[in-house]
A tleap script that builds the chain and sets N, CA, C and O, in Angstrom:
source leaprc.protein.ff14SB
mol = sequence {
  NMET THR PHE GLU GLN SER LEU ALA GLU ALA
  GLN ALA GLN SER THR VAL GLY VAL ALA GLU
  TYR GLN GLY GLN ILE ALA SER MET SER THR
  ALA ILE GLU VAL ALA LYS SER ASP LEU HIE
  LYS MET ILE LEU ALA TYR GLN GLU LEU LEU
  ASP ILE LYS LEU ALA LEU ASP VAL GLU ILE
  SER THR TYR LYS LYS LEU MET GLU GLY SER
  ASP PHE LYS ILE SER ASP SER PHE SER GLY
  GLY GLY PHE THR PHE THR ALA GLY SER GLY
  SER SER VAL LYS ASP GLU VAL TYR SER THR
  HIE ILE GLU THR SER VAL ILE SER ASP GLU
  SER GLU SER CTHR
}
set mol.1.N position { -58.771 97.402 115.841 }
set mol.1.CA position { -57.507 97.465 116.543 }
set mol.1.C position { -57.797 97.363 118.042 }
set mol.1.O position { -58.720 97.991 118.561 }
set mol.2.N position { -56.997 96.570 118.706 }
set mol.2.CA position { -57.234 96.366 120.124 }
set mol.2.C position { -56.458 97.388 120.942 }
set mol.2.O position { -55.599 98.113 120.439 }
set mol.3.N position { -56.793 97.412 122.197 }
set mol.3.CA position { -56.136 98.335 123.113 }
set mol.3.C position { -54.646 98.037 123.220 }
set mol.3.O position { -53.830 98.957 123.270 }
set mol.4.N position { -54.284 96.745 123.256 }
set mol.4.CA position { -52.877 96.355 123.357 }
set mol.4.C position { -52.098 96.783 122.119 }
set mol.4.O position { -50.949 97.210 122.228 }
set mol.5.N position { -52.708 96.673 120.950 }
set mol.5.CA position { -52.044 97.091 119.716 }
set mol.5.C position { -51.829 98.609 119.715 }
set mol.5.O position { -50.770 99.090 119.312 }
set mol.6.N position { -52.827 99.347 120.162 }
set mol.6.CA position { -52.698 100.813 120.227 }
set mol.6.C position { -51.599 101.222 121.190 }
set mol.6.O position { -50.813 102.126 120.907 }
set mol.7.N position { -51.551 100.552 122.325 }
set mol.7.CA position { -50.523 100.838 123.319 }
set mol.7.C position { -49.138 100.520 122.766 }
set mol.7.O position { -48.211 101.307 122.959 }
set mol.8.N position { -48.974 99.396 122.091 }
set mol.8.CA position { -47.681 99.012 121.507 }
set mol.8.C position { -47.259 100.007 120.436 }
set mol.8.O position { -46.083 100.358 120.337 }
set mol.9.N position { -48.225 100.464 119.627 }
set mol.9.CA position { -47.914 101.446 118.589 }
set mol.9.C position { -47.496 102.782 119.208 }
set mol.9.O position { -46.549 103.414 118.738 }
set mol.10.N position { -48.181 103.203 120.234 }
set mol.10.CA position { -47.836 104.453 120.914 }
set mol.10.C position { -46.457 104.366 121.541 }
set mol.10.O position { -45.691 105.328 121.486 }
set mol.11.N position { -46.125 103.218 122.140 }
set mol.11.CA position { -44.799 103.032 122.734 }
set mol.11.C position { -43.714 103.054 121.666 }
set mol.11.O position { -42.647 103.630 121.879 }
set mol.12.N position { -43.973 102.437 120.530 }
set mol.12.CA position { -42.998 102.430 119.434 }
set mol.12.C position { -42.767 103.845 118.919 }
set mol.12.O position { -41.629 104.245 118.673 }
set mol.13.N position { -43.856 104.606 118.755 }
set mol.13.CA position { -43.723 105.988 118.294 }
set mol.13.C position { -42.963 106.841 119.302 }
set mol.13.O position { -42.136 107.671 118.924 }
set mol.14.N position { -43.245 106.635 120.578 }
set mol.14.CA position { -42.544 107.425 121.594 }
set mol.14.C position { -41.069 107.055 121.646 }
set mol.14.O position { -40.219 107.917 121.869 }
set mol.15.N position { -40.763 105.774 121.441 }
set mol.15.CA position { -39.359 105.347 121.418 }
set mol.15.C position { -38.614 105.997 120.257 }
set mol.15.O position { -37.479 106.445 120.414 }
set mol.16.N position { -39.257 106.048 119.090 }
set mol.16.CA position { -38.651 106.702 117.928 }
set mol.16.C position { -38.476 108.190 118.200 }
set mol.16.O position { -37.441 108.768 117.870 }
set mol.17.N position { -39.485 108.807 118.800 }
set mol.17.CA position { -39.406 110.241 119.126 }
set mol.17.C position { -38.295 110.535 120.104 }
set mol.17.O position { -37.564 111.512 119.941 }
set mol.18.N position { -38.159 109.708 121.113 }
set mol.18.CA position { -37.090 109.890 122.103 }
set mol.18.C position { -35.724 109.754 121.431 }
set mol.18.O position { -34.818 110.540 121.707 }
set mol.19.N position { -35.572 108.775 120.562 }
set mol.19.CA position { -34.300 108.578 119.861 }
set mol.19.C position { -33.974 109.790 118.997 }
set mol.19.O position { -32.821 110.217 118.946 }
set mol.20.N position { -34.971 110.349 118.319 }
set mol.20.CA position { -34.748 111.540 117.503 }
set mol.20.C position { -34.300 112.722 118.364 }
set mol.20.O position { -33.369 113.443 118.006 }
set mol.21.N position { -34.967 112.910 119.490 }
set mol.21.CA position { -34.591 114.016 120.385 }
set mol.21.C position { -33.197 113.813 120.969 }
set mol.21.O position { -32.444 114.774 121.125 }
set mol.22.N position { -32.853 112.580 121.289 }
set mol.22.CA position { -31.510 112.313 121.798 }
set mol.22.C position { -30.454 112.616 120.739 }
set mol.22.O position { -29.375 113.115 121.058 }
set mol.23.N position { -30.766 112.314 119.479 }
set mol.23.CA position { -29.856 112.650 118.385 }
set mol.23.C position { -29.695 114.155 118.239 }
set mol.23.O position { -28.588 114.649 118.021 }
set mol.24.N position { -30.806 114.886 118.359 }
set mol.24.CA position { -30.740 116.345 118.280 }
set mol.24.C position { -29.936 116.920 119.442 }
set mol.24.O position { -29.152 117.851 119.260 }
set mol.25.N position { -30.132 116.365 120.631 }
set mol.25.CA position { -29.376 116.824 121.801 }
set mol.25.C position { -27.881 116.588 121.601 }
set mol.25.O position { -27.066 117.462 121.896 }
set mol.26.N position { -27.526 115.412 121.103 }
set mol.26.CA position { -26.106 115.111 120.861 }
set mol.26.C position { -25.526 116.062 119.826 }
set mol.26.O position { -24.407 116.548 119.987 }
set mol.27.N position { -26.279 116.331 118.769 }
set mol.27.CA position { -25.820 117.247 117.732 }
set mol.27.C position { -25.633 118.657 118.289 }
set mol.27.O position { -24.637 119.320 117.995 }
set mol.28.N position { -26.587 119.108 119.087 }
set mol.28.CA position { -26.484 120.445 119.669 }
set mol.28.C position { -25.354 120.525 120.685 }
set mol.28.O position { -24.688 121.556 120.783 }
set mol.29.N position { -25.128 119.466 121.436 }
set mol.29.CA position { -24.014 119.443 122.389 }
set mol.29.C position { -22.682 119.557 121.661 }
set mol.29.O position { -21.783 120.269 122.109 }
set mol.30.N position { -22.560 118.863 120.551 }
set mol.30.CA position { -21.342 118.960 119.738 }
set mol.30.C position { -21.164 120.380 119.208 }
set mol.30.O position { -20.060 120.923 119.234 }
set mol.31.N position { -22.254 120.978 118.727 }
set mol.31.CA position { -22.181 122.345 118.218 }
set mol.31.C position { -21.785 123.324 119.319 }
set mol.31.O position { -21.034 124.267 119.072 }
set mol.32.N position { -22.284 123.103 120.522 }
set mol.32.CA position { -21.926 123.965 121.658 }
set mol.32.C position { -20.437 123.833 121.971 }
set mol.32.O position { -19.769 124.840 122.208 }
set mol.33.N position { -19.914 122.627 121.975 }
set mol.33.CA position { -18.495 122.420 122.254 }
set mol.33.C position { -17.621 123.089 121.189 }
set mol.33.O position { -16.595 123.686 121.513 }
set mol.34.N position { -18.023 122.989 119.934 }
set mol.34.CA position { -17.277 123.642 118.855 }
set mol.34.C position { -17.323 125.155 119.039 }
set mol.34.O position { -16.310 125.835 118.875 }
set mol.35.N position { -18.500 125.682 119.380 }
set mol.35.CA position { -18.639 127.129 119.592 }
set mol.35.C position { -17.786 127.583 120.774 }
set mol.35.O position { -17.164 128.644 120.715 }
set mol.36.N position { -17.750 126.791 121.846 }
set mol.36.CA position { -16.907 127.131 123.002 }
set mol.36.C position { -15.434 127.174 122.606 }
set mol.36.O position { -14.699 128.082 122.993 }
set mol.37.N position { -15.022 126.190 121.837 }
set mol.37.CA position { -13.633 126.144 121.393 }
set mol.37.C position { -13.295 127.360 120.529 }
set mol.37.O position { -12.247 127.984 120.700 }
set mol.38.N position { -14.192 127.685 119.606 }
set mol.38.CA position { -13.975 128.852 118.745 }
set mol.38.C position { -13.933 130.140 119.573 }
set mol.38.O position { -13.094 131.008 119.331 }
set mol.39.N position { -14.829 130.262 120.541 }
set mol.39.CA position { -14.854 131.453 121.393 }
set mol.39.C position { -13.572 131.564 122.195 }
set mol.39.O position { -13.022 132.656 122.336 }
set mol.40.N position { -13.096 130.459 122.716 }
set mol.40.CA position { -11.845 130.462 123.478 }
set mol.40.C position { -10.680 130.934 122.606 }
set mol.40.O position { -9.848 131.729 123.043 }
set mol.41.N position { -10.631 130.439 121.379 }
set mol.41.CA position { -9.574 130.876 120.454 }
set mol.41.C position { -9.684 132.373 120.167 }
set mol.41.O position { -8.674 133.074 120.106 }
set mol.42.N position { -10.918 132.857 119.990 }
set mol.42.CA position { -11.108 134.282 119.723 }
set mol.42.C position { -10.704 135.130 120.927 }
set mol.42.O position { -10.130 136.207 120.764 }
set mol.43.N position { -11.003 134.647 122.135 }
set mol.43.CA position { -10.621 135.386 123.341 }
set mol.43.C position { -9.103 135.481 123.451 }
set mol.43.O position { -8.565 136.536 123.788 }
set mol.44.N position { -8.415 134.379 123.167 }
set mol.44.CA position { -6.951 134.394 123.212 }
set mol.44.C position { -6.377 135.336 122.161 }
set mol.44.O position { -5.432 136.074 122.441 }
set mol.45.N position { -6.937 135.315 120.959 }
set mol.45.CA position { -6.476 136.210 119.905 }
set mol.45.C position { -6.734 137.665 120.287 }
set mol.45.O position { -5.886 138.529 120.065 }
set mol.46.N position { -7.902 137.934 120.860 }
set mol.46.CA position { -8.236 139.284 121.299 }
set mol.46.C position { -7.267 139.750 122.383 }
set mol.46.O position { -6.792 140.885 122.343 }
set mol.47.N position { -6.970 138.883 123.352 }
set mol.47.CA position { -6.045 139.239 124.428 }
set mol.47.C position { -4.659 139.543 123.871 }
set mol.47.O position { -3.989 140.472 124.321 }
set mol.48.N position { -4.237 138.755 122.892 }
set mol.48.CA position { -2.930 138.998 122.277 }
set mol.48.C position { -2.918 140.353 121.571 }
set mol.48.O position { -1.965 141.121 121.706 }
set mol.49.N position { -3.977 140.641 120.820 }
set mol.49.CA position { -4.061 141.934 120.148 }
set mol.49.C position { -4.140 143.085 121.145 }
set mol.49.O position { -3.550 144.142 120.920 }
set mol.50.N position { -4.860 142.888 122.238 }
set mol.50.CA position { -4.962 143.922 123.262 }
set mol.50.C position { -3.601 144.178 123.903 }
set mol.50.O position { -3.239 145.326 124.158 }
set mol.51.N position { -2.848 143.111 124.163 }
set mol.51.CA position { -1.499 143.273 124.705 }
set mol.51.C position { -0.614 144.074 123.752 }
set mol.51.O position { 0.138 144.947 124.185 }
set mol.52.N position { -0.702 143.779 122.466 }
set mol.52.CA position { 0.079 144.505 121.461 }
set mol.52.C position { -0.351 145.967 121.423 }
set mol.52.O position { 0.489 146.866 121.364 }
set mol.53.N position { -1.670 146.204 121.456 }
set mol.53.CA position { -2.180 147.575 121.432 }
set mol.53.C position { -1.680 148.361 122.630 }
set mol.53.O position { -1.250 149.505 122.491 }
set mol.54.N position { -1.736 147.750 123.806 }
set mol.54.CA position { -1.268 148.439 125.010 }
set mol.54.C position { 0.216 148.763 124.915 }
set mol.54.O position { 0.637 149.855 125.296 }
set mol.55.N position { 1.006 147.833 124.414 }
set mol.55.CA position { 2.439 148.084 124.254 }
set mol.55.C position { 2.677 149.215 123.257 }
set mol.55.O position { 3.541 150.065 123.472 }
set mol.56.N position { 1.908 149.225 122.167 }
set mol.56.CA position { 2.051 150.304 121.186 }
set mol.56.C position { 1.597 151.641 121.758 }
set mol.56.O position { 2.216 152.670 121.488 }
set mol.57.N position { 0.525 151.636 122.544 }
set mol.57.CA position { 0.080 152.877 123.186 }
set mol.57.C position { 1.162 153.441 124.103 }
set mol.57.O position { 1.389 154.650 124.142 }
set mol.58.N position { 1.824 152.553 124.836 }
set mol.58.CA position { 2.908 152.974 125.722 }
set mol.58.C position { 4.053 153.560 124.897 }
set mol.58.O position { 4.613 154.596 125.255 }
set mol.59.N position { 4.393 152.904 123.808 }
set mol.59.CA position { 5.481 153.379 122.962 }
set mol.59.C position { 5.133 154.729 122.321 }
set mol.59.O position { 5.974 155.626 122.264 }
set mol.60.N position { 3.907 154.867 121.845 }
set mol.60.CA position { 3.464 156.131 121.256 }
set mol.60.C position { 3.540 157.246 122.288 }
set mol.60.O position { 3.993 158.349 121.984 }
set mol.61.N position { 3.100 156.960 123.503 }
set mol.61.CA position { 3.153 157.956 124.566 }
set mol.61.C position { 4.593 158.370 124.848 }
set mol.61.O position { 4.881 159.549 125.054 }
set mol.62.N position { 5.481 157.401 124.855 }
set mol.62.CA position { 6.896 157.701 125.086 }
set mol.62.C position { 7.446 158.618 123.998 }
set mol.62.O position { 8.120 159.606 124.289 }
set mol.63.N position { 7.155 158.286 122.756 }
set mol.63.CA position { 7.654 159.115 121.654 }
set mol.63.C position { 7.053 160.512 121.670 }
set mol.63.O position { 7.739 161.486 121.360 }
set mol.64.N position { 5.773 160.620 122.030 }
set mol.64.CA position { 5.153 161.948 122.128 }
set mol.64.C position { 5.867 162.789 123.172 }
set mol.64.O position { 6.157 163.962 122.940 }
set mol.65.N position { 6.147 162.192 124.314 }
set mol.65.CA position { 6.843 162.925 125.375 }
set mol.65.C position { 8.237 163.320 124.932 }
set mol.65.O position { 8.688 164.429 125.216 }
set mol.66.N position { 8.925 162.424 124.240 }
set mol.66.CA position { 10.276 162.745 123.754 }
set mol.66.C position { 10.237 163.876 122.729 }
set mol.66.O position { 11.113 164.741 122.710 }
set mol.67.N position { 9.204 163.858 121.871 }
set mol.67.CA position { 9.090 164.910 120.859 }
set mol.67.C position { 8.756 166.251 121.498 }
set mol.67.O position { 9.161 167.297 120.990 }
set mol.68.N position { 8.021 166.230 122.607 }
set mol.68.CA position { 7.711 167.467 123.306 }
set mol.68.C position { 8.928 168.013 124.019 }
set mol.68.O position { 8.979 169.200 124.342 }
set mol.69.N position { 9.912 167.160 124.269 }
set mol.69.CA position { 11.144 167.597 124.900 }
set mol.69.C position { 11.004 167.852 126.389 }
set mol.69.O position { 11.846 168.531 126.976 }
set mol.70.N position { 9.983 167.337 126.999 }
set mol.70.CA position { 9.804 167.576 128.428 }
set mol.70.C position { 10.334 166.404 129.231 }
set mol.70.O position { 10.412 165.279 128.738 }
set mol.71.N position { 10.697 166.683 130.475 }
set mol.71.CA position { 11.102 165.615 131.386 }
set mol.71.C position { 9.846 164.923 131.880 }
set mol.71.O position { 8.829 165.564 132.146 }
set mol.72.N position { 9.927 163.637 131.996 }
set mol.72.CA position { 8.754 162.932 132.499 }
set mol.72.C position { 9.149 161.634 133.166 }
set mol.72.O position { 10.204 161.056 132.904 }
set mol.73.N position { 8.277 161.210 134.019 }
set mol.73.CA position { 8.427 159.903 134.644 }
set mol.73.C position { 7.031 159.419 134.971 }
set mol.73.O position { 6.282 160.096 135.674 }
set mol.74.N position { 6.680 158.255 134.466 }
set mol.74.CA position { 5.366 157.665 134.698 }
set mol.74.C position { 5.582 156.313 135.349 }
set mol.74.O position { 6.351 155.494 134.848 }
set mol.75.N position { 4.917 156.080 136.446 }
set mol.75.CA position { 4.926 154.763 137.073 }
set mol.75.C position { 3.487 154.371 137.296 }
set mol.75.O position { 2.681 155.164 137.784 }
set mol.76.N position { 3.173 153.161 136.940 }
set mol.76.CA position { 1.803 152.696 137.098 }
set mol.76.C position { 1.832 151.182 137.109 }
set mol.76.O position { 2.836 150.564 136.756 }
set mol.77.N position { 0.743 150.604 137.509 }
set mol.77.CA position { 0.647 149.151 137.429 }
set mol.77.C position { -0.653 148.807 136.746 }
set mol.77.O position { -1.656 149.508 136.883 }
set mol.78.N position { -0.619 147.709 136.005 }
set mol.78.CA position { -1.793 147.277 135.257 }
set mol.78.C position { -1.872 145.777 135.342 }
set mol.78.O position { -1.008 145.074 134.818 }
set mol.79.N position { -2.897 145.278 135.996 }
set mol.79.CA position { -3.154 143.839 136.103 }
set mol.79.C position { -1.929 143.057 136.570 }
set mol.79.O position { -1.605 142.006 136.019 }
set mol.80.N position { -1.273 143.566 137.562 }
set mol.80.CA position { -0.146 142.839 138.106 }
set mol.80.C position { 1.174 143.166 137.449 }
set mol.80.O position { 2.222 142.879 138.029 }
set mol.81.N position { 1.175 143.746 136.277 }
set mol.81.CA position { 2.399 144.146 135.600 }
set mol.81.C position { 2.522 145.641 135.730 }
set mol.81.O position { 1.575 146.296 136.163 }
set mol.82.N position { 3.628 146.191 135.378 }
set mol.82.CA position { 3.785 147.634 135.473 }
set mol.82.C position { 4.571 148.160 134.319 }
set mol.82.O position { 5.206 147.404 133.583 }
set mol.83.N position { 4.531 149.434 134.160 }
set mol.83.CA position { 5.381 150.030 133.155 }
set mol.83.C position { 5.965 151.309 133.720 }
set mol.83.O position { 5.296 152.045 134.447 }
set mol.84.N position { 7.218 151.567 133.379 }
set mol.84.CA position { 7.918 152.738 133.886 }
set mol.84.C position { 8.647 153.387 132.731 }
set mol.84.O position { 9.298 152.713 131.933 }
set mol.85.N position { 8.534 154.687 132.649 }
set mol.85.CA position { 9.257 155.447 131.640 }
set mol.85.C position { 10.058 156.517 132.350 }
set mol.85.O position { 9.589 157.146 133.299 }
set mol.86.N position { 11.256 156.707 131.879 }
set mol.86.CA position { 12.048 157.791 132.430 }
set mol.86.C position { 12.760 158.471 131.284 }
set mol.86.O position { 13.350 157.822 130.421 }
set mol.87.N position { 12.699 159.756 131.291 }
set mol.87.CA position { 13.431 160.523 130.286 }
set mol.87.C position { 13.953 161.767 130.959 }
set mol.87.O position { 13.263 162.388 131.767 }
set mol.88.N position { 15.138 162.117 130.634 }
set mol.88.CA position { 15.713 163.322 131.212 }
set mol.88.C position { 16.022 164.315 130.121 }
set mol.88.O position { 15.658 164.130 128.960 }
set mol.89.N position { 16.693 165.361 130.511 }
set mol.89.CA position { 17.036 166.372 129.519 }
set mol.89.C position { 18.180 165.904 128.627 }
set mol.89.O position { 18.446 166.511 127.589 }
set mol.90.N position { 18.860 164.825 129.026 }
set mol.90.CA position { 19.936 164.282 128.215 }
set mol.90.C position { 19.404 163.447 127.070 }
set mol.90.O position { 18.197 163.398 126.829 }
set mol.91.N position { 20.308 162.793 126.370 }
set mol.91.CA position { 19.881 162.025 125.200 }
set mol.91.C position { 19.554 160.576 125.532 }
set mol.91.O position { 19.050 159.845 124.679 }
set mol.92.N position { 19.833 160.154 126.755 }
set mol.92.CA position { 19.565 158.747 127.073 }
set mol.92.C position { 18.141 158.590 127.580 }
set mol.92.O position { 17.631 159.413 128.340 }
set mol.93.N position { 17.524 157.523 127.140 }
set mol.93.CA position { 16.149 157.224 127.535 }
set mol.93.C position { 16.102 155.783 128.009 }
set mol.93.O position { 16.634 154.882 127.361 }
set mol.94.N position { 15.472 155.582 129.124 }
set mol.94.CA position { 15.349 154.239 129.668 }
set mol.94.C position { 13.887 153.839 129.577 }
set mol.94.O position { 13.027 154.504 130.154 }
set mol.95.N position { 13.596 152.767 128.863 }
set mol.95.CA position { 12.228 152.258 128.739 }
set mol.95.C position { 12.191 150.845 129.273 }
set mol.95.O position { 13.021 150.010 128.914 }
set mol.96.N position { 11.239 150.587 130.120 }
set mol.96.CA position { 10.995 149.236 130.588 }
set mol.96.C position { 9.516 148.982 130.453 }
set mol.96.O position { 8.698 149.755 130.954 }
set mol.97.N position { 9.170 147.915 129.787 }
set mol.97.CA position { 7.761 147.567 129.633 }
set mol.97.C position { 7.580 146.152 130.127 }
set mol.97.O position { 8.256 145.228 129.675 }
set mol.98.N position { 6.667 145.991 131.053 }
set mol.98.CA position { 6.325 144.680 131.577 }
set mol.98.C position { 4.880 144.421 131.233 }
set mol.98.O position { 4.009 145.244 131.516 }
set mol.99.N position { 4.626 143.307 130.638 }
set mol.99.CA position { 3.258 142.954 130.274 }
set mol.99.C position { 2.917 141.630 130.916 }
set mol.99.O position { 3.674 140.664 130.827 }
set mol.100.N position { 1.786 141.599 131.556 }
set mol.100.CA position { 1.315 140.375 132.167 }
set mol.100.C position { 0.072 139.935 131.438 }
set mol.100.O position { -0.900 140.683 131.327 }
set mol.101.N position { 0.110 138.723 130.945 }
set mol.101.CA position { -1.053 138.177 130.241 }
set mol.101.C position { -1.910 137.447 131.259 }
set mol.101.O position { -1.477 136.475 131.878 }
set mol.102.N position { -3.117 137.925 131.417 }
set mol.102.CA position { -4.049 137.274 132.327 }
set mol.102.C position { -5.114 136.612 131.489 }
set mol.102.O position { -5.884 137.276 130.795 }
set mol.103.N position { -5.152 135.297 131.560 }
set mol.103.CA position { -6.131 134.566 130.762 }
set mol.103.C position { -7.456 134.558 131.489 }
set mol.103.O position { -7.551 134.185 132.659 }
set mol.104.N position { -8.464 134.976 130.771 }
set mol.104.CA position { -9.803 134.950 131.339 }
set mol.104.C position { -10.657 134.056 130.473 }
set mol.104.O position { -10.416 133.898 129.276 }
set mol.105.N position { -11.624 133.494 131.081 }
set mol.105.CA position { -12.520 132.630 130.334 }
set mol.105.C position { -13.945 132.954 130.699 }
set mol.105.O position { -14.311 133.005 131.873 }
set mol.106.N position { -14.742 133.173 129.677 }
set mol.106.CA position { -16.162 133.415 129.904 }
set mol.106.C position { -16.965 132.168 129.576 }
set mol.106.O position { -18.195 132.186 129.559 }
set mol.107.N position { -16.253 131.102 129.321 }
set mol.107.CA position { -16.912 129.853 128.954 }
set mol.107.C position { -17.191 129.072 130.231 }
set mol.107.O position { -16.277 128.787 131.004 }
set mol.108.N position { -18.415 128.737 130.441 }
set mol.108.CA position { -18.745 127.889 131.573 }
set mol.108.C position { -19.828 126.922 131.145 }
set mol.108.O position { -20.647 127.225 130.277 }
set mol.109.N position { -19.821 125.788 131.747 }
set mol.109.CA position { -20.822 124.782 131.431 }
set mol.109.C position { -21.329 124.240 132.751 }
set mol.109.O position { -20.673 123.432 133.408 }
set mol.110.N position { -22.504 124.698 133.122 }
set mol.110.CA position { -23.052 124.304 134.423 }
set mol.110.C position { -23.282 122.810 134.500 }
set mol.110.O position { -23.248 122.237 135.589 }
set mol.111.N position { -23.518 122.160 133.354 }
set mol.111.CA position { -23.780 120.725 133.385 }
set mol.111.C position { -22.527 119.944 133.762 }
set mol.111.O position { -22.632 118.831 134.278 }
set mol.112.N position { -21.340 120.505 133.515 }
set mol.112.CA position { -20.110 119.813 133.881 }
set mol.112.C position { -19.882 119.857 135.382 }
set mol.112.O position { -19.195 118.991 135.924 }
set mol.113.N position { -20.444 120.849 136.068 }
set mol.113.CA position { -20.214 120.967 137.492 }
set mol.113.C position { -21.138 120.057 138.294 }
set mol.113.O position { -20.956 119.897 139.501 }
set mol.114.N position { -22.117 119.465 137.640 }
set mol.114.CA position { -23.036 118.575 138.352 }
set mol.114.C position { -22.666 117.138 138.179 }
set mol.114.O position { -23.338 116.258 138.716 }
savepdb mol mol.pdb
quit
């Protein structure tokens, strides 16, 4: 076997190897995009459940205060939204609940910024 034949064979093998690695990279990139999409969906679902939990916690707190029969007023703000409860010694109760959904994303792809 001559030197030129060895060189041609080595180049052919390296070309095949490069093509295989490029295929693996493409496959992994696709898997990463699918995982990002799934994570984004899970984050949105989690945020929705957290919003529901917070609203239920507020409602539970209101009912506990009403059952205790005490006068109360709570004012607070949470992530740009607020909630206010007012109850008096009378039978009327005023509840206002404001919920602000803040979308956060932990997904980043440094390769897209370059």
